[in-house]
SENUZA-557951 format. One line per field, with one value per residue (C-alpha): x, y, z; residue in one letter; residue number from 1. Coordinates in steps of 0.5 Angstrom, whole numbers. Example, Ala and Ser with C-alpha at 12.3 -4.5 7.8 and 13.67 -1.06 7.14 Angstrom:
// residues 2
x	25  27
y	-9  -2
z	16  14
resn	a  s
resi	1  2
This chain:
// residues 101
x	5  8  9  5  7  6  1  -6  -12  -17  -20  -18  -21  -19  -21  -21  -21  -19  -13  -14  -8  -9  -2  4  1  6  4  6  10  5  4  -2  -4  -2  -1  -2  -4  -3  -5  -4  -10  -10  -4  5  6  13  13  19  17  22  29  28  29  25  20  16  10  5  -2  -3  2  2  6  7  8  9  7  10  13  14  11  16  16  8  7  5  10  7  5  -1  -4  -8  -7  -12  -10  -13  -11  -13  -11  -11  -10  -14  -20  -22  -14  -13  -11  -6  -2  2  9
y	28  26  30  28  27  32  29  31  29  30  23  20  17  15  7  6  0  -5  -10  -14  -19  -25  -27  -29  -26  -24  -22  -23  -17  -11  -5  -1  3  11  12  10  12  7  7  2  2  -5  -9  -8  -8  -9  -7  -5  0  0  -2  2  0  -5  -1  -3  2  1  3  11  11  11  9  12  8  12  11  6  3  -4  -7  -11  -14  -13  -17  -18  -17  -22  -29  -29  -22  -20  -14  -7  -3  3  3  9  8  14  12  15  12  4  3  -5  -2  -7  -12  -18  -18
z	11  5  -1  -9  -15  -19  -25  -27  -24  -30  -31  -24  -19  -11  -9  -3  1  7  6  13  14  18  23  19  12  7  1  -7  -9  -13  -17  -17  -23  -19  -12  -6  0  6  13  18  23  26  28  26  18  15  7  3  -4  -11  -8  0  5  9  15  20  21  27  27  27  21  14  7  1  -6  -12  -19  -22  -15  -14  -6  -6  1  5  11  17  23  27  28  33  32  25  21  18  13  10  2  -2  -10  -14  -22  -28  -29  -30  -29  -27  -20  -18  -22  -19  -20
resn	x  x  x  x  x  x  x  x  x  x  x  x  x  x  x  x  x  x  x  x  x  x  x  x  x  x  x  x  x  x  x  x  x  x  x  x  x  x  x  x  x  x  x  x  x  x  x  x  x  x  x  x  x  x  x  x  x  x  x  x  x  x  x  x  x  x  x  x  x  x  x  x  x  x  x  x  x  x  x  x  x  x  x  x  x  x  x  x  x  x  x  x  x  x  x  x  x  x  x  x  x
resi	1  2  3  4  5  6  7  8  9  10  11  12  13  14  15  16  17  18  19  20  21  22  23  24  25  26  27  28  29  30  31  32  33  34  35  36  37  38  39  40  41  42  43  44  45  46  47  48  49  50  51  52  53  54  55  56  57  58  59  60  61  62  63  64  65  66  67  68  69  70  71  72  73  74  75  76  77  78  79  80  81  82  83  84  85  86  87  88  89  90  91  92  93  94  95  96  97  98  99  100  101
């Protein structure tokens, strides 16, 4: 369960996609145009969002990125097993969804 930001969603859309992490994968810091709900479908991932604590999420767990947040750490917790996420990015239509930091 996650409270959502107080934003007007007129002219917004949601983009849902799978994000596959190979064993040992480490992503680059990035941010998104709006807010993001991430659900771990498979494996275990480590995430750190905008100065918060680094946390580990297992299959069946969810995390949230607020508008303007920097996804500082994004990695597969396992060196031997893949991981897969479902990322739902809510942003204004036509926005660049992901930008490296």
